[in-house]
C-alpha positions as CSV (number, residue, x, y, z in Angstrom):
1,X,-20.3,40.5,29.7
2,X,-19.7,37.1,28.1
3,X,-18.8,37.2,24.5
4,X,-21.0,35.2,22.2
5,X,-19.4,32.4,20.2
6,X,-19.5,32.6,16.4
7,X,-21.6,30.0,14.6
8,X,-18.6,28.9,12.5
9,X,-14.9,29.3,12.3
10,X,-12.6,29.3,9.3
11,X,-10.7,26.0,9.2
12,X,-9.1,26.4,5.7
13,X,-8.6,29.6,3.7
14,X,-9.3,30.0,0.0
15,X,-5.8,29.0,-1.0
16,X,-5.9,25.7,0.8
17,X,-9.3,25.0,-0.7
18,X,-8.2,25.6,-4.2
19,X,-5.1,23.4,-3.7
20,X,-7.3,20.7,-2.4
21,X,-9.7,20.9,-5.4
22,X,-6.8,20.7,-7.8
23,X,-5.4,17.8,-5.9
24,X,-8.5,15.6,-5.9
25,X,-9.5,16.6,-9.4
26,X,-6.1,15.5,-10.8
27,X,-6.2,12.4,-8.6
28,X,-9.5,11.3,-10.0
29,X,-8.3,11.9,-13.6
30,X,-5.2,9.8,-12.8
31,X,-7.2,7.1,-11.2
32,X,-9.7,6.8,-14.1
33,X,-7.1,6.9,-16.9
34,X,-4.6,4.8,-15.1
35,X,-6.9,2.0,-14.1
36,X,-7.2,0.6,-17.7
37,X,-3.5,1.0,-18.2
38,X,-2.8,-1.1,-15.1
39,X,-5.2,-3.9,-16.1
40,X,-5.3,-3.9,-20.0
41,X,-6.2,-7.6,-20.0
42,X,-9.5,-7.1,-18.3
43,X,-12.4,-7.0,-20.7
44,X,-14.0,-3.9,-19.2
45,X,-10.7,-2.0,-19.8
46,X,-11.3,-1.8,-23.6
47,X,-14.5,0.2,-23.4
48,X,-13.3,2.2,-20.4
49,X,-10.2,3.4,-22.2
50,X,-12.4,4.4,-25.2
51,X,-14.3,6.8,-23.0
52,X,-11.1,8.7,-22.5
53,X,-10.4,8.9,-26.2
54,X,-8.3,5.8,-26.6
55,X,-4.8,4.9,-25.3
56,X,-3.0,7.9,-26.8
57,X,-5.5,10.5,-25.5
58,X,-5.8,8.8,-22.2
59,X,-2.0,8.8,-21.9
60,X,-1.9,12.6,-22.6
61,X,-4.6,13.2,-20.0
62,X,-2.8,11.0,-17.5
63,X,0.5,12.8,-17.9
64,X,-1.0,16.3,-17.9
65,X,-2.9,15.5,-14.7
66,X,0.2,14.0,-13.1
67,X,2.3,17.1,-13.8
68,X,-0.5,19.4,-12.6
69,X,-0.7,17.5,-9.4
70,X,3.0,17.8,-8.8
71,X,2.9,21.5,-9.5
72,X,0.0,21.8,-7.1
73,X,1.9,19.9,-4.4
74,X,5.0,22.2,-5.0
75,X,2.7,25.2,-4.6
76,X,1.3,23.8,-1.4
77,X,4.8,23.3,0.1
78,X,6.0,26.8,-0.9
79,X,2.8,28.3,0.5
80,X,3.4,26.6,3.8
81,X,6.9,28.0,3.8
82,X,5.6,31.5,3.1
83,X,3.1,31.3,6.0
84,X,5.9,30.2,8.4
85,X,8.3,32.9,7.2
86,X,5.7,35.6,7.5
87,X,4.6,34.2,10.8
88,X,1.0,33.9,9.6
89,X,1.2,30.3,10.7
90,X,3.0,29.4,13.9
91,X,4.0,26.0,15.2
92,X,1.9,25.0,18.2
93,X,1.5,21.5,19.6
94,X,-2.3,21.9,19.6
95,X,-2.6,23.1,16.0
96,X,0.3,21.6,14.1
97,X,-0.1,18.9,11.4
98,X,3.3,17.5,12.4
99,X,3.1,14.1,14.1
100,X,3.9,14.3,17.8
101,X,4.3,11.7,20.6
102,X,0.8,12.6,21.8
103,X,-0.6,11.2,18.5
104,X,0.8,7.7,19.5
105,X,-0.8,8.1,22.9
106,X,-4.1,9.1,21.2
107,X,-4.0,6.0,19.0
108,X,-3.7,3.8,22.0
109,X,-6.3,5.8,24.0
110,X,-8.7,5.5,21.1
111,X,-8.2,1.8,20.8
112,X,-8.9,1.4,24.5
113,X,-12.0,3.5,24.2
114,X,-13.3,1.4,21.3
115,X,-13.0,-1.8,23.3
116,X,-14.5,-0.2,26.4
117,X,-11.5,0.0,28.7
118,X,-11.1,3.8,28.5
119,X,-14.2,5.8,29.5
120,X,-13.5,8.9,27.4
121,X,-12.3,9.7,23.9
122,X,-8.9,11.2,23.4
123,X,-8.9,15.0,23.0
124,X,-7.6,16.3,19.7
125,X,-6.1,19.6,18.6
126,X,-6.6,21.1,15.2
127,X,-5.7,17.8,13.6
128,X,-6.3,14.3,15.0
129,X,-3.9,11.4,14.3
130,X,-6.2,10.2,11.6
131,X,-6.1,13.5,9.8
132,X,-2.3,13.7,10.2
133,X,-1.9,10.2,8.7
134,X,-4.2,11.2,5.9
135,X,-2.1,14.4,5.2
136,X,1.3,12.9,5.3
137,X,0.3,9.9,3.1
138,X,0.1,12.5,0.3
139,X,3.8,13.3,0.8
140,X,4.7,9.6,0.7
141,X,2.6,9.2,-2.4
142,X,4.1,12.2,-4.1
143,X,7.6,10.8,-3.5
144,X,6.9,7.3,-4.8
145,X,4.2,7.9,-7.5
146,X,5.4,11.3,-8.5
147,X,9.1,10.5,-9.1
148,X,8.3,7.2,-10.8
149,X,5.7,8.8,-12.9
150,X,8.1,11.5,-14.1
151,X,10.6,8.7,-15.0
152,X,8.0,6.9,-17.1
153,X,6.7,10.1,-18.7
154,X,10.3,11.2,-19.7
155,X,12.1,7.9,-20.2
156,X,14.9,9.3,-22.5
157,X,15.8,12.0,-19.9
158,X,15.6,9.5,-17.1
159,X,17.9,7.1,-19.0
160,X,20.6,9.8,-18.9
161,X,20.9,9.5,-15.1
162,X,20.1,5.8,-14.6
163,X,23.2,3.7,-14.0
164,X,23.9,1.3,-16.9
165,X,24.3,-1.7,-14.6
166,X,20.6,-1.3,-13.5
167,X,19.1,-1.1,-17.0
168,X,18.0,-4.8,-16.9
169,X,15.6,-4.3,-14.0
170,X,15.2,-0.6,-13.1
171,X,12.3,0.0,-15.5
172,X,10.4,-2.9,-14.2
173,X,10.9,-1.7,-10.7
174,X,9.8,1.9,-11.6
175,X,6.6,0.5,-13.3
176,X,5.8,-1.6,-10.2
177,X,6.4,1.3,-7.8
178,X,4.2,3.6,-9.8
179,X,1.4,1.1,-10.5
180,X,1.1,-0.6,-7.1
181,X,1.5,2.6,-5.1
182,X,-1.2,4.2,-7.2
183,X,-3.5,1.3,-6.5
184,X,-2.7,1.6,-2.8
185,X,-3.5,5.4,-2.9
186,X,-6.9,4.7,-4.6
187,X,-7.9,2.2,-1.9
188,X,-6.7,4.5,0.8
189,X,-8.7,7.4,-0.4
190,X,-11.9,5.4,-0.9
191,X,-11.8,3.6,2.5
192,X,-9.9,5.9,4.8
193,X,-10.3,9.5,3.6
194,X,-13.8,9.3,2.3
195,X,-15.1,7.5,5.4
196,X,-13.4,9.7,8.0
197,X,-14.1,13.0,6.3
198,X,-17.5,12.4,4.6
199,X,-19.3,9.1,5.3
200,X,-19.1,8.5,9.0
201,X,-21.9,9.3,11.4
202,X,-22.3,13.1,11.8
203,X,-20.8,14.0,8.4
204,X,-22.8,11.8,6.0
205,X,-23.4,12.4,3.1
206,X,-20.6,14.9,2.9
207,X,-18.7,17.5,5.0
208,X,-18.9,20.9,3.4
209,X,-15.7,22.2,4.9
210,X,-13.7,21.5,1.7
211,X,-16.0,23.9,-0.1
212,X,-16.7,26.6,2.5
213,X,-13.6,26.2,4.5
214,X,-15.7,26.6,7.7
215,X,-16.6,24.3,10.6
216,X,-19.5,24.8,12.9
217,X,-18.5,25.9,16.4
218,X,-20.2,22.8,17.9
219,X,-18.2,20.5,15.6
220,X,-15.0,22.4,16.6
221,X,-15.8,22.0,20.3
222,X,-16.6,18.3,19.9
223,X,-13.9,17.2,17.4
224,X,-11.1,19.5,18.2
225,X,-11.5,20.4,21.9
226,X,-7.8,21.4,22.5
227,X,-7.9,23.9,19.6
228,X,-11.3,25.1,20.8
229,X,-9.8,25.8,24.3
230,X,-6.9,27.7,22.6
231,X,-9.3,29.8,20.5
232,X,-11.8,30.5,23.3
233,X,-10.0,30.2,26.6
234,X,-12.9,31.8,28.6
235,X,-15.2,29.0,27.4
236,X,-12.7,26.4,28.4
237,X,-12.4,27.9,31.9
238,X,-16.2,28.1,32.3
239,X,-16.6,24.5,31.1
240,X,-13.9,23.3,33.6
241,X,-15.7,25.1,36.5
242,X,-19.0,23.6,35.5
243,X,-17.5,20.1,35.4
244,X,-15.9,20.6,38.8
245,X,-19.3,21.7,40.3
246,X,-21.0,18.6,38.8
247,X,-18.3,16.4,40.2
248,X,-18.7,17.9,43.7
249,X,-22.4,17.2,43.6
């Protein structure tokens, strides 16, 4: 007897969902308080900074949110290590978030599909190349924004390890790294992440996966067919046989 498919599958457990909520909450606080600090000469910055209690209070909120984000990121990395060590998460080409050569092929395949040369879309595993790029951008941002932010938050401590020959320019460089990379992150989140995960056709006005951690079985079959075949191999075999019969006709 054929097993019935579940209506939904769990894509992210409660730990990942909490980490994500902390990440985007601190990100919004950093963006809101940091915007006026980056452009103090703009007229609107004066009333905007007052909303956050003035420069001093906004600075405290900004630093607190930044440290919380770094702690959340550290928790995430340690949790991944725990899952790997306990074998609750296994490395698999169809489920890994690690970029693979197939992702490069998927980029090319998708471009060819968009312009009408390829007749079918590339088949993705648990994470598409878009989602992988989205994920690893956080690691890049944590390295640039996080380290430079810590240096600016604790200048006297940083001065102890900064070479004396770089004192004429190092602080200007750190400010530029922190400020411009933060602006890039804001633009990236607004135009890349929000569109691909919430605003595009089929997900508008918002995907609920970040709250429930679940994805409908139809969305899983459509968006992540390689993982679907891994989770439900009998369905994959049946679909393949059906496709062969239709081709023979």
